[in-house]
PLY file of the C-alpha trace (Angstrom):
ply
format ascii 1.0
element vertex 341
property float x
property float y
property float z
element edge 340
property int vertex1
property int vertex2
end_header
-43.78 -67.11 103.42
-47.30 -65.99 102.47
-47.26 -63.33 105.22
-43.82 -62.14 104.12
-45.04 -61.82 100.54
-48.10 -59.85 101.63
-45.96 -57.45 103.65
-43.69 -56.77 100.69
-46.35 -56.31 98.02
-46.94 -52.71 99.10
-43.45 -51.39 98.37
-42.28 -53.86 95.72
-45.38 -54.24 93.56
-44.06 -52.00 90.77
-40.81 -53.94 90.45
-42.65 -57.27 90.59
-44.67 -56.42 87.50
-41.42 -56.18 85.53
-40.37 -59.74 86.34
-40.57 -62.00 83.26
-42.59 -64.61 85.15
-44.89 -62.19 86.99
-47.90 -62.71 84.73
-47.49 -66.47 84.11
-46.90 -67.17 87.81
-49.91 -65.09 88.82
-51.90 -67.06 86.26
-50.51 -70.35 87.61
-51.29 -69.61 91.25
-54.64 -67.96 90.52
-55.90 -70.67 88.21
-54.72 -73.49 90.49
-56.63 -71.82 93.32
-59.76 -71.77 91.15
-59.21 -75.44 90.23
-58.83 -76.24 93.92
-62.16 -74.57 94.70
-64.07 -75.92 91.68
-62.65 -79.42 91.17
-61.13 -80.09 94.59
-58.08 -82.22 95.35
-57.06 -85.73 96.30
-55.02 -86.77 99.34
-53.84 -84.41 102.05
-54.05 -80.64 101.67
-50.28 -80.32 102.09
-49.45 -81.02 98.45
-51.94 -78.52 96.93
-50.80 -75.92 99.46
-47.18 -76.48 98.41
-48.11 -76.13 94.75
-49.77 -72.78 95.48
-47.12 -71.30 97.76
-43.71 -72.58 96.61
-43.79 -70.51 93.37
-43.83 -67.44 95.63
-40.14 -68.13 96.28
-39.51 -66.63 92.85
-40.67 -63.25 94.15
-38.88 -63.54 97.49
-35.40 -64.29 96.17
-34.58 -60.86 94.63
-35.55 -59.15 97.89
-33.16 -61.35 99.88
-30.34 -61.98 97.40
-29.93 -58.38 96.30
-26.63 -58.50 94.39
-24.41 -60.79 92.33
-22.05 -61.42 95.25
-24.83 -62.93 97.32
-26.06 -64.88 94.32
-22.58 -66.35 93.98
-22.71 -67.46 97.62
-26.11 -69.08 97.10
-24.79 -70.95 94.06
-21.83 -72.30 96.01
-24.17 -73.26 98.82
-26.16 -75.33 96.32
-22.93 -76.85 95.00
-21.67 -77.69 98.50
-25.01 -79.28 99.36
-24.89 -81.36 96.19
-21.35 -82.55 96.96
-22.40 -83.56 100.48
-25.59 -85.31 99.32
-23.78 -87.12 96.52
-20.92 -88.15 98.81
-23.24 -89.58 101.45
-25.27 -91.40 98.80
-22.20 -92.91 97.14
-20.86 -94.10 100.50
-24.19 -95.79 101.30
-24.25 -97.36 97.83
-20.76 -98.86 98.03
-21.41 -99.95 101.63
-24.31 -102.04 100.40
-26.87 -100.06 102.42
-28.71 -98.84 99.32
-29.08 -100.37 95.86
-29.26 -96.89 94.30
-27.70 -93.63 95.44
-30.10 -91.46 97.46
-29.71 -88.70 100.02
-30.68 -88.63 103.69
-33.94 -86.73 103.11
-34.98 -87.79 99.61
-35.13 -90.68 97.17
-32.91 -91.45 94.22
-35.04 -89.56 91.66
-34.97 -86.35 93.70
-31.22 -86.60 94.24
-30.58 -87.32 90.56
-32.62 -84.26 89.61
-30.84 -82.06 92.14
-27.39 -83.21 91.01
-28.31 -82.71 87.35
-29.48 -79.14 87.93
-26.38 -78.21 89.94
-24.15 -79.95 87.41
-25.63 -77.69 84.73
-24.61 -74.62 86.76
-21.09 -75.99 87.29
-20.68 -76.81 83.59
-21.72 -73.27 82.70
-19.08 -71.96 85.11
-16.52 -74.32 83.54
-17.25 -73.00 80.05
-16.67 -69.35 80.97
-13.70 -69.83 83.30
-10.47 -68.68 81.63
-7.83 -69.92 84.05
-6.62 -73.51 83.84
-6.65 -73.77 87.62
-10.33 -72.80 87.75
-11.22 -75.31 85.05
-9.32 -78.04 86.88
-11.10 -77.18 90.13
-14.55 -77.13 88.51
-13.75 -80.38 86.72
-12.95 -82.01 90.06
-16.12 -80.53 91.60
-18.22 -82.06 88.82
-16.87 -85.59 89.42
-19.08 -86.45 92.44
-22.10 -85.04 90.60
-21.53 -87.21 87.54
-20.81 -90.25 89.70
-23.88 -89.58 91.84
-26.10 -89.26 88.78
-24.75 -92.53 87.35
-25.33 -94.47 90.57
-28.92 -93.25 90.92
-29.58 -95.17 87.68
-32.16 -92.57 86.58
-32.16 -92.73 82.79
-33.88 -89.37 82.27
-31.05 -87.63 84.11
-28.51 -89.64 82.08
-30.13 -88.25 78.96
-30.17 -84.66 80.24
-26.56 -84.85 81.43
-25.56 -86.18 78.02
-27.31 -83.23 76.37
-25.48 -80.80 78.69
-22.05 -82.28 78.03
-22.47 -82.71 74.28
-24.10 -79.31 73.77
-21.50 -77.37 75.73
-18.64 -79.64 74.72
-19.29 -79.27 71.01
-20.25 -75.58 71.03
-18.03 -74.22 73.79
-15.29 -76.36 75.32
-14.39 -79.95 74.44
-12.55 -80.30 77.75
-15.96 -80.83 79.35
-15.72 -84.43 78.17
-12.72 -85.09 80.44
-14.66 -85.43 83.77
-17.15 -87.79 82.12
-14.36 -89.98 80.73
-12.61 -90.00 84.13
-15.76 -91.14 85.96
-16.43 -93.88 83.39
-12.85 -95.16 83.69
-13.14 -95.20 87.49
-16.38 -97.16 87.19
-14.70 -99.74 84.98
-11.86 -100.08 87.47
-13.67 -100.12 90.82
-17.31 -100.97 90.11
-17.76 -103.14 87.00
-21.11 -104.39 88.33
-22.45 -100.83 88.05
-21.70 -100.90 84.33
-23.84 -104.03 84.07
-26.65 -102.33 85.99
-26.52 -99.31 83.69
-26.60 -101.52 80.59
-29.61 -103.37 82.01
-31.40 -100.05 82.47
-31.08 -99.51 78.73
-32.16 -103.01 77.75
-35.45 -102.04 76.11
-36.19 -105.62 75.08
-37.32 -106.23 78.66
-40.97 -105.67 79.61
-39.85 -103.64 82.62
-37.63 -101.37 80.52
-40.14 -98.50 80.45
-40.89 -98.81 84.20
-44.60 -99.14 83.29
-44.67 -95.56 82.00
-46.15 -96.77 78.72
-49.11 -98.21 80.62
-49.52 -95.02 82.66
-49.36 -92.86 79.53
-51.98 -94.98 77.79
-54.32 -94.87 80.79
-53.77 -91.13 81.25
-54.41 -90.26 77.61
-57.69 -92.20 77.78
-58.89 -89.63 80.35
-58.01 -86.59 78.23
-61.18 -86.62 76.10
-63.41 -86.12 79.15
-61.27 -83.55 80.95
-63.18 -80.37 81.76
-61.99 -76.78 81.61
-60.91 -76.95 85.26
-59.60 -80.50 85.05
-60.23 -83.30 87.50
-58.70 -81.51 90.50
-55.26 -81.20 92.08
-53.44 -84.55 92.42
-56.29 -86.29 90.59
-54.33 -89.48 89.82
-55.89 -91.65 92.61
-59.40 -90.62 91.54
-58.78 -91.46 87.88
-56.73 -94.63 88.10
-56.80 -97.49 90.60
-53.28 -98.87 90.53
-54.09 -101.65 92.98
-56.78 -103.09 90.71
-54.71 -103.06 87.51
-52.68 -106.24 86.92
-50.57 -104.43 84.29
-48.95 -102.34 87.03
-46.56 -104.26 89.27
-45.39 -101.29 91.32
-48.46 -100.59 93.46
-46.82 -97.57 95.11
-47.16 -95.42 91.97
-49.21 -92.30 92.72
-48.56 -90.03 89.71
-48.70 -90.24 85.93
-44.91 -89.81 85.75
-45.43 -87.10 83.14
-45.46 -83.41 84.06
-47.46 -82.35 81.00
-50.10 -85.04 81.50
-50.32 -84.17 85.21
-50.99 -80.50 84.46
-53.53 -81.34 81.75
-55.56 -83.77 83.84
-55.30 -81.85 87.11
-56.24 -78.41 85.78
-57.35 -78.78 82.18
-55.78 -77.44 78.98
-55.39 -73.90 80.31
-53.13 -75.05 83.15
-50.93 -76.90 80.66
-50.70 -73.75 78.52
-49.67 -71.75 81.59
-46.87 -74.24 82.26
-45.61 -73.85 78.68
-45.92 -70.06 79.07
-43.62 -70.16 82.10
-41.00 -72.28 80.34
-41.01 -70.16 77.19
-41.02 -66.82 79.05
-38.03 -67.80 81.21
-36.11 -69.23 78.24
-36.65 -66.05 76.21
-35.62 -63.84 79.14
-32.43 -65.76 79.90
-31.50 -66.08 76.23
-31.94 -62.32 75.70
-29.68 -61.49 78.67
-27.15 -64.13 77.62
-26.84 -62.56 74.18
-26.80 -58.90 75.28
-24.74 -58.86 78.48
-20.98 -58.46 78.43
-20.54 -59.69 81.99
-19.16 -63.22 82.12
-20.77 -63.95 85.47
-24.18 -62.97 84.12
-23.61 -65.04 80.99
-22.60 -67.98 83.16
-25.73 -67.90 85.25
-28.13 -67.33 82.36
-26.53 -70.25 80.51
-27.11 -72.34 83.62
-30.77 -71.26 83.59
-31.12 -72.29 79.94
-29.68 -75.71 80.81
-32.15 -75.89 83.68
-35.04 -75.23 81.28
-33.74 -78.10 79.13
-33.80 -80.30 82.24
-37.42 -79.38 83.02
-38.58 -79.91 79.44
-36.89 -83.31 79.06
-37.49 -84.78 82.52
-41.09 -83.56 82.35
-41.81 -86.40 79.92
-40.75 -89.00 82.51
-41.73 -87.42 85.84
-43.30 -84.33 87.38
-40.35 -82.48 88.95
-42.51 -79.53 90.04
-44.59 -81.84 92.22
-41.52 -82.83 94.21
-41.30 -80.17 96.98
-37.48 -80.21 97.05
-37.11 -79.82 93.28
-39.96 -77.30 93.20
-38.20 -75.13 95.80
-34.95 -75.48 93.86
-36.74 -74.50 90.64
-38.23 -71.25 91.92
-35.04 -70.40 93.80
-32.86 -70.82 90.71
-35.28 -68.94 88.46
-35.54 -66.16 91.03
-31.77 -65.79 91.06
-31.88 -65.03 87.33
-33.37 -61.64 88.23
-30.26 -60.51 90.15
0 1
1 2
2 3
3 4
4 5
5 6
6 7
7 8
8 9
9 10
10 11
11 12
12 13
13 14
14 15
15 16
16 17
17 18
18 19
19 20
20 21
21 22
22 23
23 24
24 25
25 26
26 27
27 28
28 29
29 30
30 31
31 32
32 33
33 34
34 35
35 36
36 37
37 38
38 39
39 40
40 41
41 42
42 43
43 44
44 45
45 46
46 47
47 48
48 49
49 50
50 51
51 52
52 53
53 54
54 55
55 56
56 57
57 58
58 59
59 60
60 61
61 62
62 63
63 64
64 65
65 66
66 67
67 68
68 69
69 70
70 71
71 72
72 73
73 74
74 75
75 76
76 77
77 78
78 79
79 80
80 81
81 82
82 83
83 84
84 85
85 86
86 87
87 88
88 89
89 90
90 91
91 92
92 93
93 94
94 95
95 96
96 97
97 98
98 99
99 100
100 101
101 102
102 103
103 104
104 105
105 106
106 107
107 108
108 109
109 110
110 111
111 112
112 113
113 114
114 115
115 116
116 117
117 118
118 119
119 120
120 121
121 122
122 123
123 124
124 125
125 126
126 127
127 128
128 129
129 130
130 131
131 132
132 133
133 134
134 135
135 136
136 137
137 138
138 139
139 140
140 141
141 142
142 143
143 144
144 145
145 146
146 147
147 148
148 149
149 150
150 151
151 152
152 153
153 154
154 155
155 156
156 157
157 158
158 159
159 160
160 161
161 162
162 163
163 164
164 165
165 166
166 167
167 168
168 169
169 170
170 171
171 172
172 173
173 174
174 175
175 176
176 177
177 178
178 179
179 180
180 181
181 182
182 183
183 184
184 185
185 186
186 187
187 188
188 189
189 190
190 191
191 192
192 193
193 194
194 195
195 196
196 197
197 198
198 199
199 200
200 201
201 202
202 203
203 204
204 205
205 206
206 207
207 208
208 209
209 210
210 211
211 212
212 213
213 214
214 215
215 216
216 217
217 218
218 219
219 220
220 221
221 222
222 223
223 224
224 225
225 226
226 227
227 228
228 229
229 230
230 231
231 232
232 233
233 234
234 235
235 236
236 237
237 238
238 239
239 240
240 241
241 242
242 243
243 244
244 245
245 246
246 247
247 248
248 249
249 250
250 251
251 252
252 253
253 254
254 255
255 256
256 257
257 258
258 259
259 260
260 261
261 262
262 263
263 264
264 265
265 266
266 267
267 268
268 269
269 270
270 271
271 272
272 273
273 274
274 275
275 276
276 277
277 278
278 279
279 280
280 281
281 282
282 283
283 284
284 285
285 286
286 287
287 288
288 289
289 290
290 291
291 292
292 293
293 294
294 295
295 296
296 297
297 298
298 299
299 300
300 301
301 302
302 303
303 304
304 305
305 306
306 307
307 308
308 309
309 310
310 311
311 312
312 313
313 314
314 315
315 316
316 317
317 318
318 319
319 320
320 321
321 322
322 323
323 324
324 325
325 326
326 327
327 328
328 329
329 330
330 331
331 332
332 333
333 334
334 335
335 336
336 337
337 338
338 339
339 340
Protein backbone atom coordinates (compact mmCIF):
# COMPACT_ATOMS: atom_id res chain seq x y z
CA UNK A 1 0.00 0.00 0.00
CA UNK A 2 2.84 2.40 0.86
CA UNK A 3 4.57 1.64 -2.47
CA UNK A 4 1.30 2.12 -4.36
CA UNK A 5 0.78 5.49 -2.67
CA UNK A 6 4.32 6.60 -3.53
CA UNK A 7 3.84 5.64 -7.18
CA UNK A 8 0.64 7.67 -7.42
CA UNK A 9 1.82 10.82 -5.66
CA UNK A 10 3.52 12.07 -8.83
CA UNK A 11 0.40 12.31 -10.99
CA UNK A 12 -2.30 12.74 -8.35
CA UNK A 13 -0.66 15.16 -5.92
CA UNK A 14 -2.66 18.17 -7.14
CA UNK A 15 -6.00 16.42 -6.70
CA UNK A 16 -4.97 15.07 -3.29
CA UNK A 17 -4.47 18.58 -1.93
CA UNK A 18 -8.14 19.29 -2.61
CA UNK A 19 -9.37 16.43 -0.43
CA UNK A 20 -11.03 17.71 2.78
CA UNK A 21 -8.91 15.42 4.95
CA UNK A 22 -5.61 15.95 3.11
CA UNK A 23 -4.12 18.35 5.66
CA UNK A 24 -5.48 16.71 8.83
CA UNK A 25 -4.44 13.23 7.67
CA UNK A 26 -0.96 14.45 6.73
CA UNK A 27 -0.78 16.01 10.19
CA UNK A 28 -2.00 12.76 11.80
CA UNK A 29 0.48 10.51 10.00
CA UNK A 30 3.38 12.97 10.27
CA UNK A 31 2.90 13.72 13.95
CA UNK A 32 2.38 10.06 14.86
CA UNK A 33 5.65 9.29 13.08
CA UNK A 34 7.39 11.96 15.17
CA UNK A 35 5.79 10.55 18.35
CA UNK A 36 6.99 7.10 17.35
CA UNK A 37 10.57 8.37 16.96
CA UNK A 38 10.59 10.60 20.07
CA UNK A 39 8.45 8.71 22.59
CA UNK A 40 8.56 5.20 21.14
CA UNK A 41 5.86 2.54 21.38
CA UNK A 42 4.74 -0.40 23.47
CA UNK A 43 4.16 -3.95 22.28
CA UNK A 44 4.82 -5.19 18.77
CA UNK A 45 5.54 -2.80 15.90
CA UNK A 46 2.53 -4.09 13.98
CA UNK A 47 0.01 -1.84 15.72
CA UNK A 48 1.95 1.45 15.26
CA UNK A 49 2.61 0.50 11.64
CA UNK A 50 -1.12 -0.05 11.10
CA UNK A 51 -1.92 3.31 12.67
CA UNK A 52 0.50 5.02 10.28
CA UNK A 53 -0.48 3.22 7.08
CA UNK A 54 -4.22 2.43 7.26
CA UNK A 55 -5.24 6.12 6.91
CA UNK A 56 -3.58 6.00 3.48
CA UNK A 57 -6.62 4.01 2.32
CA UNK A 58 -8.45 7.33 2.24
CA UNK A 59 -6.20 8.47 -0.61
CA UNK A 60 -6.29 5.14 -2.45
CA UNK A 61 -10.06 4.75 -2.67
CA UNK A 62 -10.82 7.55 -5.19
CA UNK A 63 -8.16 6.18 -7.54
CA UNK A 64 -9.75 2.72 -7.49
CA UNK A 65 -13.45 3.50 -7.07
CA UNK A 66 -13.63 6.18 -9.74
CA UNK A 67 -17.39 6.64 -10.17
CA UNK A 68 -20.69 6.38 -8.32
CA UNK A 69 -21.54 3.03 -9.93
CA UNK A 70 -18.45 1.41 -8.43
CA UNK A 71 -19.13 3.10 -5.12
CA UNK A 72 -22.59 1.54 -5.14
CA UNK A 73 -21.03 -1.89 -5.67
CA UNK A 74 -18.62 -1.33 -2.78
CA UNK A 75 -21.51 -0.32 -0.52
CA UNK A 76 -23.45 -3.47 -1.37
CA UNK A 77 -20.31 -5.51 -0.81
CA UNK A 78 -20.12 -4.05 2.70
CA UNK A 79 -23.82 -4.78 3.22
CA UNK A 80 -23.47 -8.37 1.97
CA UNK A 81 -20.48 -8.91 4.25
CA UNK A 82 -22.43 -7.55 7.21
CA UNK A 83 -25.38 -9.85 6.47
CA UNK A 84 -23.05 -12.86 6.29
CA UNK A 85 -21.15 -11.94 9.46
CA UNK A 86 -24.34 -11.23 11.37
CA UNK A 87 -25.97 -14.45 10.16
CA UNK A 88 -23.03 -16.61 11.17
CA UNK A 89 -22.82 -14.88 14.55
CA UNK A 90 -26.53 -15.29 15.26
CA UNK A 91 -26.39 -18.99 14.34
CA UNK A 92 -23.45 -19.53 16.71
CA UNK A 93 -25.28 -17.62 19.45
CA UNK A 94 -28.51 -19.61 19.22
CA UNK A 95 -26.51 -22.85 18.90
CA UNK A 96 -24.94 -22.13 22.27
CA UNK A 97 -21.42 -21.91 20.83
CA UNK A 98 -21.01 -18.25 21.82
CA UNK A 99 -22.56 -16.23 24.64
CA UNK A 100 -22.45 -13.08 22.49
CA UNK A 101 -22.66 -12.70 18.72
CA UNK A 102 -19.25 -12.42 17.06
CA UNK A 103 -17.89 -13.08 13.59
CA UNK A 104 -15.36 -15.65 12.42
CA UNK A 105 -12.43 -13.20 12.37
CA UNK A 106 -13.33 -10.69 15.10
CA UNK A 107 -14.86 -10.27 18.52
CA UNK A 108 -18.28 -9.01 19.49
CA UNK A 109 -17.24 -5.34 19.82
CA UNK A 110 -15.77 -5.25 16.32
CA UNK A 111 -18.82 -6.94 14.82
CA UNK A 112 -21.19 -4.61 16.67
CA UNK A 113 -19.28 -1.60 15.34
CA UNK A 114 -19.25 -2.96 11.79
CA UNK A 115 -22.97 -3.71 11.84
CA UNK A 116 -23.75 -0.27 13.29
CA UNK A 117 -21.79 1.53 10.57
CA UNK A 118 -23.39 -0.48 7.76
CA UNK A 119 -26.82 -0.08 9.35
CA UNK A 120 -26.33 3.69 9.17
CA UNK A 121 -25.70 3.42 5.42
CA UNK A 122 -28.78 1.22 4.93
CA UNK A 123 -30.98 3.58 6.96
CA UNK A 124 -29.81 6.50 4.82
CA UNK A 125 -30.75 4.50 1.71
CA UNK A 126 -34.14 3.72 3.28
CA UNK A 127 -34.85 7.40 3.91
CA UNK A 128 -34.24 8.46 0.30
CA UNK A 129 -35.85 5.47 -1.43
CA UNK A 130 -39.20 6.44 -2.97
CA UNK A 131 -40.62 3.08 -3.98
CA UNK A 132 -42.46 0.97 -1.42
CA UNK A 133 -40.75 -2.15 -2.74
CA UNK A 134 -37.31 -0.64 -2.13
CA UNK A 135 -38.25 0.41 1.39
CA UNK A 136 -39.58 -3.06 2.13
CA UNK A 137 -36.39 -4.64 0.80
CA UNK A 138 -34.11 -2.30 2.78
CA UNK A 139 -36.25 -2.87 5.88
CA UNK A 140 -35.72 -6.62 5.53
CA UNK A 141 -32.00 -6.09 4.94
CA UNK A 142 -31.72 -4.10 8.17
CA UNK A 143 -33.30 -6.86 10.29
CA UNK A 144 -30.16 -9.05 10.64
CA UNK A 145 -28.11 -5.94 11.42
CA UNK A 146 -30.41 -4.86 14.23
CA UNK A 147 -30.64 -8.41 15.57
CA UNK A 148 -26.86 -8.82 15.35
CA UNK A 149 -26.27 -5.57 17.22
CA UNK A 150 -28.72 -6.59 19.96
CA UNK A 151 -27.11 -10.01 20.47
CA UNK A 152 -23.60 -8.55 20.74
CA UNK A 153 -24.88 -6.83 23.91
CA UNK A 154 -22.64 -3.80 23.24
CA UNK A 155 -24.40 -0.89 24.92
CA UNK A 156 -22.50 1.83 23.05
CA UNK A 157 -23.79 0.47 19.75
CA UNK A 158 -27.31 0.24 21.22
CA UNK A 159 -27.06 3.93 21.99
CA UNK A 160 -25.76 4.85 18.53
CA UNK A 161 -28.39 2.74 16.78
CA UNK A 162 -31.07 4.42 18.87
CA UNK A 163 -29.74 7.82 17.81
CA UNK A 164 -29.81 6.75 14.14
CA UNK A 165 -33.37 5.45 14.27
CA UNK A 166 -34.80 8.31 16.32
CA UNK A 167 -32.98 11.02 14.38
CA UNK A 168 -33.96 9.73 10.95
CA UNK A 169 -37.35 8.47 12.10
CA UNK A 170 -38.40 11.79 13.57
CA UNK A 171 -36.86 14.04 10.91
CA UNK A 172 -37.27 11.92 7.79
CA UNK A 173 -39.36 8.75 7.83
CA UNK A 174 -41.22 7.26 10.79
CA UNK A 175 -41.38 3.90 9.00
CA UNK A 176 -37.78 3.37 10.13
CA UNK A 177 -39.22 2.30 13.48
CA UNK A 178 -40.91 -0.74 11.91
CA UNK A 179 -37.77 -2.97 11.59
CA UNK A 180 -36.81 -2.19 15.19
CA UNK A 181 -40.28 -3.10 16.46
CA UNK A 182 -40.25 -6.31 14.39
CA UNK A 183 -36.90 -7.43 15.83
CA UNK A 184 -38.01 -6.68 19.40
CA UNK A 185 -41.23 -8.67 18.91
CA UNK A 186 -39.25 -11.60 17.51
CA UNK A 187 -36.95 -11.45 20.52
CA UNK A 188 -39.90 -11.58 22.89
CA UNK A 189 -41.30 -14.59 21.03
CA UNK A 190 -38.20 -16.71 20.40
CA UNK A 191 -35.53 -15.52 22.83
CA UNK A 192 -36.97 -14.08 26.07
CA UNK A 193 -33.69 -14.81 27.87
CA UNK A 194 -31.98 -12.29 25.60
CA UNK A 195 -34.34 -9.60 26.87
CA UNK A 196 -33.20 -10.44 30.40
CA UNK A 197 -29.55 -10.20 29.33
CA UNK A 198 -30.14 -6.81 27.73
CA UNK A 199 -31.91 -5.52 30.85
CA UNK A 200 -29.00 -6.74 32.98
CA UNK A 201 -26.60 -4.79 30.77
CA UNK A 202 -28.49 -1.64 31.73
CA UNK A 203 -28.66 -2.41 35.43
CA UNK A 204 -26.37 0.37 36.61
CA UNK A 205 -26.88 -0.51 40.26
CA UNK A 206 -24.37 -3.33 39.75
CA UNK A 207 -20.66 -2.69 40.34
CA UNK A 208 -19.87 -4.32 37.00
CA UNK A 209 -22.33 -2.10 35.11
CA UNK A 210 -19.64 0.24 33.77
CA UNK A 211 -17.33 -2.66 32.79
CA UNK A 212 -14.59 -1.02 34.91
CA UNK A 213 -14.43 1.94 32.52
CA UNK A 214 -14.88 4.33 35.43
CA UNK A 215 -11.71 2.94 37.01
CA UNK A 216 -9.82 3.16 33.72
CA UNK A 217 -10.97 6.74 33.16
CA UNK A 218 -9.90 7.76 36.64
CA UNK A 219 -6.47 6.14 36.25
CA UNK A 220 -6.02 7.62 32.78
CA UNK A 221 -6.96 11.15 33.80
CA UNK A 222 -4.41 10.96 36.62
CA UNK A 223 -1.71 10.67 33.93
CA UNK A 224 -2.86 13.71 31.95
CA UNK A 225 -1.08 16.31 34.10
CA UNK A 226 2.34 14.84 33.32
CA UNK A 227 1.80 14.16 29.62
CA UNK A 228 4.43 15.79 27.43
CA UNK A 229 4.01 17.48 24.07
CA UNK A 230 4.71 14.18 22.29
CA UNK A 231 2.80 12.05 24.78
CA UNK A 232 3.93 8.80 26.32
CA UNK A 233 4.32 6.94 23.02
CA UNK A 234 2.11 4.83 20.77
CA UNK A 235 0.05 2.23 22.66
CA UNK A 236 1.35 3.59 25.97
CA UNK A 237 -1.30 1.91 28.13
CA UNK A 238 0.91 -0.99 29.39
CA UNK A 239 3.67 1.45 30.37
CA UNK A 240 1.30 3.70 32.31
CA UNK A 241 -0.99 1.21 34.03
CA UNK A 242 -0.33 -2.27 35.38
CA UNK A 243 -3.69 -4.00 35.16
CA UNK A 244 -2.39 -7.19 36.76
CA UNK A 245 -1.37 -5.36 39.93
CA UNK A 246 -4.62 -3.43 40.40
CA UNK A 247 -7.26 -5.28 42.46
CA UNK A 248 -9.95 -2.86 41.21
CA UNK A 249 -9.71 -4.39 37.72
CA UNK A 250 -11.13 -7.90 37.45
CA UNK A 251 -10.64 -8.28 33.70
CA UNK A 252 -6.86 -8.67 33.46
CA UNK A 253 -6.96 -8.85 29.65
CA UNK A 254 -7.69 -5.11 29.30
CA UNK A 255 -4.97 -3.42 27.24
CA UNK A 256 -6.48 -0.02 26.35
CA UNK A 257 -8.12 2.89 28.12
CA UNK A 258 -11.42 2.13 26.35
CA UNK A 259 -11.64 5.80 25.39
CA UNK A 260 -10.49 7.06 21.99
CA UNK A 261 -9.95 10.64 23.16
CA UNK A 262 -7.94 9.59 26.21
CA UNK A 263 -5.89 7.19 24.06
CA UNK A 264 -4.95 9.95 21.62
CA UNK A 265 -4.15 12.40 24.42
CA UNK A 266 -1.89 10.05 26.37
CA UNK A 267 -0.25 8.43 23.35
CA UNK A 268 0.61 11.60 21.43
CA UNK A 269 -0.14 14.57 23.65
CA UNK A 270 -2.71 17.35 23.24
CA UNK A 271 -1.77 18.08 19.62
CA UNK A 272 -2.65 14.54 18.52
CA UNK A 273 -6.05 14.87 20.18
CA UNK A 274 -6.63 18.18 18.38
CA UNK A 275 -5.74 16.52 15.07
CA UNK A 276 -8.35 13.82 15.74
CA UNK A 277 -11.00 16.48 16.38
CA UNK A 278 -9.83 18.30 13.23
CA UNK A 279 -10.46 15.16 11.17
CA UNK A 280 -13.95 14.63 12.59
CA UNK A 281 -14.98 18.27 12.13
CA UNK A 282 -13.48 18.58 8.64
CA UNK A 283 -15.28 15.46 7.38
CA UNK A 284 -18.57 16.47 9.01
CA UNK A 285 -18.43 19.94 7.43
CA UNK A 286 -17.56 18.51 4.01
CA UNK A 287 -20.36 15.92 4.02
CA UNK A 288 -22.90 18.38 5.42
CA UNK A 289 -22.05 20.93 2.71
CA UNK A 290 -22.49 18.37 -0.07
CA UNK A 291 -25.67 17.02 1.53
CA UNK A 292 -27.21 20.49 1.51
CA UNK A 293 -26.06 21.57 -1.96
CA UNK A 294 -26.37 18.45 -4.11
CA UNK A 295 -29.58 17.58 -5.91
CA UNK A 296 -28.57 13.98 -6.53
CA UNK A 297 -30.39 11.57 -4.23
CA UNK A 298 -27.59 9.01 -4.36
CA UNK A 299 -25.06 11.62 -3.26
CA UNK A 300 -27.39 12.82 -0.51
CA UNK A 301 -27.83 9.23 0.62
CA UNK A 302 -24.14 8.55 0.95
CA UNK A 303 -23.26 11.85 2.61
CA UNK A 304 -26.06 11.28 5.13
CA UNK A 305 -24.53 7.87 5.81
CA UNK A 306 -21.16 9.57 6.38
CA UNK A 307 -22.72 12.00 8.86
CA UNK A 308 -24.22 9.06 10.74
CA UNK A 309 -20.79 7.42 10.69
CA UNK A 310 -19.26 10.53 12.28
CA UNK A 311 -21.92 10.31 15.00
CA UNK A 312 -20.86 6.69 15.56
CA UNK A 313 -17.18 7.65 15.92
CA UNK A 314 -17.92 10.53 18.28
CA UNK A 315 -20.20 8.51 20.57
CA UNK A 316 -18.38 5.16 20.60
CA UNK A 317 -15.10 7.03 21.09
CA UNK A 318 -16.12 7.65 24.70
CA UNK A 319 -16.36 3.89 25.36
CA UNK A 320 -13.69 2.39 23.09
CA UNK A 321 -11.02 3.30 20.53
CA UNK A 322 -12.52 2.17 17.20
CA UNK A 323 -9.59 3.54 15.19
CA UNK A 324 -7.22 1.20 17.02
CA UNK A 325 -9.17 -1.82 15.80
CA UNK A 326 -7.59 -2.65 12.40
CA UNK A 327 -10.88 -3.86 10.89
CA UNK A 328 -12.85 -0.79 11.97
CA UNK A 329 -9.93 1.47 11.05
CA UNK A 330 -9.86 0.06 7.51
CA UNK A 331 -13.63 0.44 7.31
CA UNK A 332 -13.37 4.04 8.52
CA UNK A 333 -10.87 5.21 5.92
CA UNK A 334 -12.61 3.24 3.18
CA UNK A 335 -16.01 4.80 3.93
CA UNK A 336 -14.57 8.30 4.26
CA UNK A 337 -12.64 7.84 1.03
CA UNK A 338 -15.83 6.89 -0.78
CA UNK A 339 -17.29 10.28 0.17
CA UNK A 340 -14.95 11.83 -2.41
CA UNK A 341 -16.55 9.99 -5.35
